[in-house]
MARVO-10501 format. One record per residue (C-alpha): y, z, x; residue number from 1. Coordinates in steps of 0.001 Angstrom, whole numbers, plus 500000, padded with zeros to 6 digits. Example, Ala and Ser with C-alpha at 12.3 -4.5 7.8 and 13.67 -1.06 7.14 Angstrom:
2
      y      z      x num
 495500 507800 512300   1
 498940 507140 513670   2
***
This chain:
622
      y      z      x num
 513381 566600 437061   1
 511133 565265 439750   2
 507392 565166 440089   3
 507511 567760 442866   4
 509334 570290 440641   5
 506726 569865 437868   6
 503705 570685 440087   7
 504068 574566 439869   8
 504363 574411 436119   9
 501269 572227 435821  10
 499291 574581 438022  11
 500355 577587 435930  12
 499407 575937 432729  13
 496051 574976 434126  14
 495355 578558 435111  15
 496227 579938 431660  16
 494107 577380 429797  17
 497142 575934 428001  18
 497347 572233 427345  19
 499935 570229 429349  20
 502834 568848 427480  21
 503038 565243 426546  22
 504130 562782 429379  23
 507921 562628 429504  24
 509855 559387 429263  25
 511285 558505 432734  26
 515033 558777 432870  27
 517163 555637 433503  28
 518022 554908 437148  29
 521245 556379 438465  30
 524278 554207 438950  31
 524005 554490 442754  32
 520320 553487 443075  33
 521031 550716 445684  34
 522764 553230 448003  35
 519778 555601 447650  36
 517329 552798 448624  37
 519488 551817 451587  38
 519492 555374 452872  39
 517761 555775 456329  40
 514669 557487 454938  41
 514130 554666 452427  42
 514999 551952 455018  43
 512240 553148 457347  44
 509785 552875 454513  45
 511054 549331 453784  46
 510598 548309 457412  47
 507047 549620 457290  48
 506375 547705 454084  49
 507823 544555 455711  50
 505390 544804 458606  51
 502339 545725 456517  52
 502725 543084 453829  53
 502644 539858 455864  54
 504564 536952 454378  55
 506399 539040 451717  56
 509941 540285 451689  57
 511652 542779 449427  58
 514489 541207 447417  59
 517828 541746 449085  60
 516332 542525 452528  61
 517711 540505 455490  62
 515834 540624 458811  63
 517968 541087 461877  64
 518338 537912 464013  65
 517694 537831 467804  66
 520570 537696 470237  67
 522327 534385 470576  68
 521069 532164 473428  69
 523792 530472 475456  70
 523776 527843 478191  71
 526299 526389 480582  72
 524496 523145 481412  73
 527258 520545 481089  74
 526105 517299 479587  75
 522831 518620 478178  76
 521924 518543 474516  77
 523167 521393 472347  78
 520538 524138 471942  79
 518982 524534 468489  80
 519985 527665 466480  81
 518194 530883 467462  82
 516224 531101 464210  83
 514502 527838 465142  84
 512621 529573 467966  85
 509927 532245 467982  86
 511174 535464 469538  87
 509021 534958 472676  88
 510522 531541 473608  89
 513929 530363 474799  90
 515421 526876 475104  91
 515749 525249 478557  92
 518506 522926 479853  93
 516263 519824 480219  94
 512904 518924 481731  95
 514463 517592 484965  96
 516076 520953 485808  97
 513352 523213 484489  98
 511878 524230 487870  99
 515260 525039 489412 100
 516408 526865 486245 101
 513370 529132 486522 102
 514192 529820 490142 103
 510928 528321 491402 104
 512496 525845 493838 105
 515900 524893 495143 106
 516572 521209 495805 107
 517097 520202 499427 108
 517808 516577 500365 109
 515460 516653 503345 110
 512486 518096 501423 111
 510138 515307 500250 112
 507509 517676 498823 113
 509495 519403 496079 114
 511921 518210 493408 115
 514454 515910 495070 116
 516944 513525 493527 117
 516671 511250 496578 118
 512940 510823 495902 119
 513338 509863 492247 120
 512387 513260 490759 121
 515663 513585 488810 122
 518038 511054 487311 123
 521230 510158 489117 124
 524263 512323 488269 125
 526772 509621 487374 126
 529671 512031 487884 127
 528733 512213 491550 128
 528062 508490 491955 129
 530820 506815 489922 130
 530772 503867 492296 131
 527340 502800 491026 132
 527538 500144 488255 133
 525071 501921 485998 134
 525165 503209 482447 135
 522921 505757 480785 136
 521170 508869 482035 137
 517823 507348 483015 138
 518598 505788 486420 139
 516689 507044 489432 140
 517181 506577 493190 141
 514237 506532 495597 142
 514798 506577 499369 143
 512144 506287 502050 144
 512147 506281 505846 145
 509274 505607 508246 146
 508985 505840 512011 147
 506001 503953 513493 148
 505382 504436 517230 149
 502712 502556 519185 150
 501568 502986 522798 151
 498879 500536 523782 152
 497274 500079 527210 153
 494815 497169 527162 154
 492977 494480 529114 155
 492205 490894 528105 156
 491645 487611 529988 157
 494970 486429 531447 158
 495221 483051 533188 159
 497119 482697 536446 160
 500388 480793 536119 161
 500199 477149 537199 162
 503639 476793 538851 163
 503851 480282 540387 164
 502127 483653 540293 165
 503151 487259 540341 166
 501260 487723 543630 167
 501091 485052 546368 168
 497542 483937 547015 169
 496304 484309 543451 170
 494331 481084 543161 171
 491749 482025 540536 172
 491841 480636 536975 173
 492096 484183 535652 174
 494104 486940 537289 175
 494530 490630 536676 176
 494076 491628 533068 177
 495686 495090 532520 178
 498811 495167 530367 179
 500857 497682 528418 180
 502660 497539 525067 181
 505216 499940 523564 182
 506487 499299 520062 183
 508844 501413 517967 184
 509593 500429 514359 185
 511977 502168 511987 186
 511683 501231 508296 187
 514289 502288 505720 188
 513963 501437 502050 189
 515840 502239 498859 190
 515120 501591 495171 191
 517345 501866 492119 192
 515149 502231 489044 193
 515914 502455 485314 194
 513499 504123 482970 195
 511293 507179 482608 196
 508708 505871 485039 197
 506428 508898 484710 198
 505424 507591 481265 199
 506024 503850 481328 200
 506839 500964 483705 201
 510483 500801 484864 202
 512850 498654 482822 203
 514395 497215 485990 204
 514168 497944 489699 205
 516329 496851 492630 206
 514671 497361 496016 207
 515527 496692 499655 208
 513531 497530 502824 209
 514778 496882 506351 210
 512707 497192 509531 211
 514118 497516 513041 212
 511692 497028 515929 213
 512048 497627 519655 214
 509158 496478 521854 215
 508396 496435 525556 216
 505504 494548 527167 217
 504357 494502 530770 218
 501655 492075 531942 219
 500343 491270 535436 220
 500868 487480 535390 221
 503787 485104 534808 222
 504052 482533 532008 223
 502378 484933 529607 224
 505564 486349 528092 225
 507967 483466 528869 226
 507422 479755 529286 227
 509661 479722 532343 228
 507698 480717 535485 229
 510912 482060 537031 230
 511135 484890 534499 231
 509439 488211 535166 232
 506166 489439 533728 233
 507798 492118 531574 234
 509939 491852 528454 235
 512018 494150 526232 236
 513088 492814 522845 237
 514435 494046 519515 238
 514808 492617 516013 239
 515998 493606 512506 240
 513908 492164 509717 241
 514230 492144 505923 242
 510800 493076 504616 243
 511676 493614 500941 244
 514609 492478 498858 245
 513749 491918 495204 246
 514579 492567 491565 247
 511767 493617 489257 248
 512554 493064 485550 249
 510432 494514 482775 250
 509962 491752 480226 251
 508015 493535 477525 252
 505514 496213 476600 253
 502406 494709 475033 254
 500756 497866 473627 255
 501548 501417 472598 256
 499972 502584 475862 257
 502584 500664 477875 258
 500556 497670 478944 259
 503341 495454 480215 260
 504579 492124 481518 261
 507141 491980 484384 262
 508919 489461 486573 263
 509727 490070 490279 264
 512015 487799 492267 265
 512810 488013 495979 266
 511116 489098 499220 267
 508117 491155 498106 268
 504673 492269 499265 269
 501630 490352 498079 270
 497941 490800 498835 271
 495628 488164 497389 272
 492421 490246 497627 273
 491291 493837 498114 274
 490973 493758 501936 275
 493647 491249 502993 276
 491341 488465 504176 277
 493339 485471 502899 278
 497005 486306 502298 279
 498557 489701 502942 280
 502268 489400 503666 281
 505823 490081 502522 282
 507363 486760 501553 283
 510107 485181 499473 284
 508808 484351 496037 285
 508689 484793 492286 286
 505878 486668 490602 287
 504890 487205 486982 288
 502443 490095 486629 289
 501196 492621 484088 290
 498154 494172 482464 291
 496274 494450 479178 292
 493619 496607 477496 293
 494837 499993 478834 294
 495190 498556 482333 295
 491590 497330 482481 296
 492819 493764 482777 297
 495511 492718 485270 298
 496976 489361 486289 299
 499341 487746 488780 300
 501045 484352 488785 301
 503161 483801 491910 302
 504854 481202 494080 303
 506072 481868 497642 304
 508263 479997 500074 305
 507199 481300 503481 306
 509839 482768 505753 307
 509947 482306 509499 308
 508788 485322 511522 309
 510328 486801 514632 310
 508064 485948 517569 311
 507740 489338 519226 312
 508004 491789 516317 313
 506368 489774 513547 314
 509149 490732 511110 315
 510774 488401 508568 316
 513723 486380 509823 317
 516275 485590 507084 318
 518732 483920 509472 319
 516443 480890 509766 320
 515642 478347 507141 321
 512315 479080 505400 322
 509328 477000 506425 323
 508160 473916 504543 324
 505032 475906 503678 325
 504430 477009 500073 326
 501817 479294 498534 327
 500943 479267 494822 328
 498685 482085 493636 329
 496928 483046 490408 330
 494414 485846 489971 331
 492980 488125 487320 332
 491316 491529 487669 333
 488849 493114 485293 334
 487634 496682 485583 335
 483994 497557 484858 336
 482883 493960 485343 337
 480203 492830 486227 338
 478960 496424 486326 339
 480526 499716 485211 340
 482574 501079 488105 341
 483120 497658 489690 342
 486453 495790 489531 343
 486093 492031 489753 344
 488820 489547 490718 345
 488903 485788 490357 346
 491598 484073 492405 347
 492929 480585 493066 348
 495449 479991 495878 349
 497056 476651 496776 350
 498686 476276 500200 351
 500966 473229 500388 352
 502128 472579 503940 353
 504780 469951 504663 354
 505578 470602 508325 355
 504447 467259 509793 356
 507892 466484 511150 357
 508761 470035 512285 358
 509020 470992 515927 359
 509240 474764 516283 360
 509686 476589 519572 361
 509243 480359 519534 362
 511676 482866 521025 363
 509810 482872 524332 364
 509987 479098 524766 365
 506424 478199 523732 366
 505762 475430 521189 367
 504076 476715 518028 368
 504418 473718 515654 369
 502685 471404 516223 370
 499991 473255 518126 371
 499327 471868 521581 372
 495810 470714 520787 373
 494222 467258 520721 374
 496699 464471 520070 375
 499647 466940 519883 376
 500901 465258 516704 377
 502489 467039 513736 378
 500245 468062 510825 379
 500504 468755 507131 380
 497818 469648 504658 381
 496905 470704 501114 382
 494180 473276 500650 383
 492981 475208 497600 384
 491137 478498 498011 385
 488849 479513 495157 386
 487514 483014 495421 387
 485717 485942 493874 388
 486383 489502 495073 389
 484871 492824 494038 390
 485694 496420 494763 391
 484223 499638 493372 392
 480918 501440 493017 393
 477354 500590 492147 394
 475837 503968 491573 395
 476602 506008 494692 396
 477207 502949 496862 397
 480828 501931 497495 398
 481133 498167 497739 399
 483799 495644 498703 400
 482987 491936 498760 401
 484866 488640 499099 402
 483737 485029 498688 403
 486025 482017 499277 404
 485723 478272 499355 405
 488472 476165 500954 406
 488857 472618 499612 407
 491567 470166 500519 408
 492861 467468 502850 409
 494340 467538 506373 410
 496736 464615 506892 411
 496007 464542 510609 412
 492837 465655 512325 413
 494109 466309 515857 414
 490788 465029 517293 415
 490823 461670 515462 416
 494487 461287 514340 417
 493140 460465 510864 418
 492892 462142 507490 419
 490062 464596 507040 420
 488633 466542 504106 421
 488634 470311 504311 422
 485340 471926 503267 423
 485044 475492 504533 424
 483525 478758 503324 425
 483971 482476 503823 426
 482011 485582 502788 427
 482416 489245 503682 428
 481033 492512 502346 429
 481237 496156 503281 430
 479026 498823 501697 431
 479323 502562 502293 432
 477452 505651 501221 433
 478861 509217 501060 434
 476862 512289 502014 435
 479088 515330 501669 436
 481819 514922 504339 437
 480311 511822 506012 438
 480632 508177 504983 439
 478269 505590 506491 440
 479313 501925 506476 441
 477683 498522 506909 442
 479840 495424 507373 443
 479065 491712 507428 444
 481290 488626 507647 445
 480674 484877 507798 446
 483367 482211 508238 447
 482100 478650 508602 448
 482811 476660 511743 449
 483256 472954 512346 450
 480074 471352 513653 451
 481490 467872 514448 452
 485222 467757 515313 453
 485240 463927 515423 454
 484071 463251 511846 455
 486285 463094 508742 456
 485437 466605 507555 457
 486870 469921 508816 458
 484503 472811 508160 459
 486157 475692 509995 460
 487516 478364 507669 461
 491038 479629 508281 462
 493288 481915 506217 463
 496956 481613 505331 464
 498082 484975 506732 465
 495321 487501 507276 466
 495692 491246 507785 467
 492167 492542 507219 468
 491239 496169 506599 469
 487620 495728 507537 470
 484975 496786 510102 471
 487275 499272 511803 472
 490493 497332 511153 473
 492982 497473 514010 474
 490999 500071 515959 475
 488540 497242 516632 476
 489109 495399 519913 477
 488605 491912 518481 478
 490844 492511 515463 479
 493574 494228 517478 480
 493865 491940 520513 481
 494806 488297 520930 482
 492502 486326 523248 483
 494191 483265 524838 484
 492108 480096 524851 485
 492879 479200 528441 486
 491696 475816 529651 487
 491156 474374 526158 488
 494640 474310 524711 489
 498094 475317 525879 490
 499520 478424 524180 491
 496502 478638 521877 492
 494589 481787 521008 493
 491005 482060 519885 494
 491974 484768 517417 495
 495236 486312 516260 496
 496577 489860 516565 497
 495459 491927 513574 498
 493151 489131 512562 499
 489412 488640 512581 500
 489016 484824 512354 501
 488470 482575 515352 502
 491024 480040 514156 503
 492411 478516 517388 504
 495997 478775 516197 505
 499169 478736 518235 506
 500369 481814 516346 507
 499341 483707 513271 508
 502990 484288 512325 509
 504535 480909 513149 510
 501632 478497 513520 511
 499752 476396 510973 512
 496266 476959 509603 513
 493573 475160 511626 514
 490304 474082 510037 515
 488920 472644 513289 516
 487671 475959 514627 517
 484383 477559 515738 518
 484089 480016 512824 519
 483179 483700 512952 520
 480112 485828 512317 521
 480259 489649 512377 522
 477622 492306 511739 523
 478569 495938 512119 524
 477979 499559 511262 525
 480245 502589 511283 526
 480816 506074 510006 527
 483748 508290 509017 528
 483559 512072 509503 529
 486024 514239 507554 530
 485820 517260 509855 531
 488633 519070 507997 532
 491234 517976 505440 533
 493477 517299 508446 534
 491049 515628 510880 535
 488930 512507 510524 536
 486753 510903 513171 537
 485523 507299 512942 538
 483121 505170 514944 539
 482322 501476 514705 540
 479920 499074 516387 541
 480309 495350 515644 542
 478579 492340 517093 543
 480454 489015 516945 544
 479413 485392 517297 545
 481008 481974 517060 546
 479464 480246 514047 547
 479509 476886 515829 548
 480844 476077 519307 549
 481193 472297 518932 550
 484989 472518 518757 551
 485139 474719 521851 552
 482905 472323 523752 553
 485118 469365 522855 554
 488332 471129 523860 555
 486912 472590 527077 556
 484896 469398 527839 557
 481716 471442 528308 558
 478191 470433 527474 559
 477214 473778 525898 560
 478783 477153 525115 561
 476646 480068 523842 562
 477619 481573 520503 563
 477559 485276 521401 564
 481032 486876 521756 565
 479669 490355 522421 566
 479712 493912 521240 567
 482921 495493 519936 568
 482637 499315 520152 569
 485429 501559 518922 570
 486185 505128 517986 571
 489210 506773 516404 572
 490590 510222 515547 573
 493164 510724 512803 574
 495095 513990 512544 575
 497271 514853 509549 576
 498750 518279 510360 577
 500133 518790 506831 578
 497099 517237 505120 579
 499460 514585 503736 580
 500515 511110 504786 581
 503944 512280 505955 582
 502767 512897 509518 583
 499795 510905 510803 584
 498689 510701 514407 585
 495948 508271 515404 586
 494250 507869 518752 587
 491634 505164 519147 588
 489798 503436 521914 589
 487810 500188 521855 590
 485773 498171 524303 591
 484471 494617 524292 592
 481139 494160 526016 593
 481199 490364 526565 594
 478314 488240 525413 595
 477149 484977 526970 596
 479673 482866 525074 597
 482656 485014 526017 598
 481601 485086 529685 599
 481244 481334 529664 600
 484818 480928 528413 601
 486461 483695 530441 602
 484991 484309 533817 603
 486679 487079 535761 604
 486696 488454 539266 605
 484189 491171 538367 606
 481974 488670 536538 607
 480629 490895 533755 608
 483518 493320 533466 609
 484183 494841 530076 610
 487565 494836 528364 611
 489251 497806 526677 612
 492060 498692 524276 613
 493652 502087 523675 614
 495928 502744 520708 615
 498118 505831 520275 616
 499977 505656 516982 617
 502339 508208 515389 618
 503693 507622 511867 619
 506274 509945 510364 620
 507329 509265 506776 621
 509976 510662 504437 622
***
């Protein structure tokens, strides 16, 4: 009898005033009680109980498992069992293929913006590259290609050829000055890297970068492009250079945050300071480098054996024996020193030159070592550069500064044919201030000049291989153009292309450093205007001086030469149509308004005529 069947009887008894019977003893459960509980009506009640009472389960109840998750990703790790996952998550093949598995992106070899195995976003599939001598699943391949196109109309003082001229009757010292340069460079590079580089330094890297350059130059006078006066005043040349070829080996991690120590051997880039004032080149060498203290401390120890450069392209030539010119470098960087936000660097560079007995003629037939100055004898020297460099912020002011002292000995002063001590100094600083989308800049530079070329001390500062990013960089007329020192030395330039120092060298690429020079002083101001994320406008105004003209007076046999070089005015527009660095178009124009010193050295037919430089540059990168 059930409780439901007893209810009418209880109600009747209550109405008649009778007492209810004593509580009956519950009967024993039937033999088939488990089947009764498992019946649908009881199962629904059990499911409800299972949901209401969190964390408890009725004995004998088994919850239904989710559907089995399968995958067909060959080579991936086996998926964990389904019960290991919450019901709202599923396993994925691996983190490299996650985006494509979700259908977000499809890999295309020519797409550098999204996941691409050729750009190192995924490890190499060894089944598709069995020819590679690699083991393991953590090797990556990184390819890069760059096209750099330059069109450059310009004017600069050009002397008339001595033996013959382009135009009969040209008897002046200086002739026409308009010239044109076209240069096309293709750079292709590839790296093979082992290690999960998104989280730690690579274990080993093999890298090669080749550059092929085609250049065409047209000038109005002879004996500017070739030493032979019979050759024309235009030239087309090409060259293939090896700009990088090195192995980078990861020696050790020095902390659990992947501070490291690595060794790099081969042709590699090296920049000795933040702005490239002293040594900024790609040379053959060995370099030990690393960091400490969560990357707040960095160091470099390096030695380089300088390669010869191609005359007309400036690229590395590996088919010639390297020069007897060696560079030993040591520097340390410390972030937030001396002030928070400022990175300080202390550097020591030793340049050991042993080219006294070398005679080097460039590809155009002009002597470059020794330089055709003074006694014309070969030179060798030892010079140590001690420097402090800073880069960062002081409050809202962005600051870059460099300070160098050059100490050493020149075995042959070409004025006296005797040994001379080298004592030269250099200082430069650039400060900028940002107001919304505008950055205002102030620049200053001082490089000491030699005040007495006939004593036993050389005081003119010169670098090893400068490539400065300063005061407008290569949009500046003085930094961009080479000014020949006509009448004072054969095949000698006051300054070098993409250089700021008045060093009186035969060539920045193939010549030797010269510490008998007039020095350089620059004071300038400029501004950058970020009109849109794609467009930037820049303007610069620099005034330049010779620090001391005693060397120029001795070489030109003049009683006095003013110090003022003149005003260098430039403007530039940069357009990045994709707001990235993959396509960059730059158009700049610069003018030199000669000062008294420049006019004294380079008189022209129009007396006070200004000089100009236009640069159209298109860079496309993959």
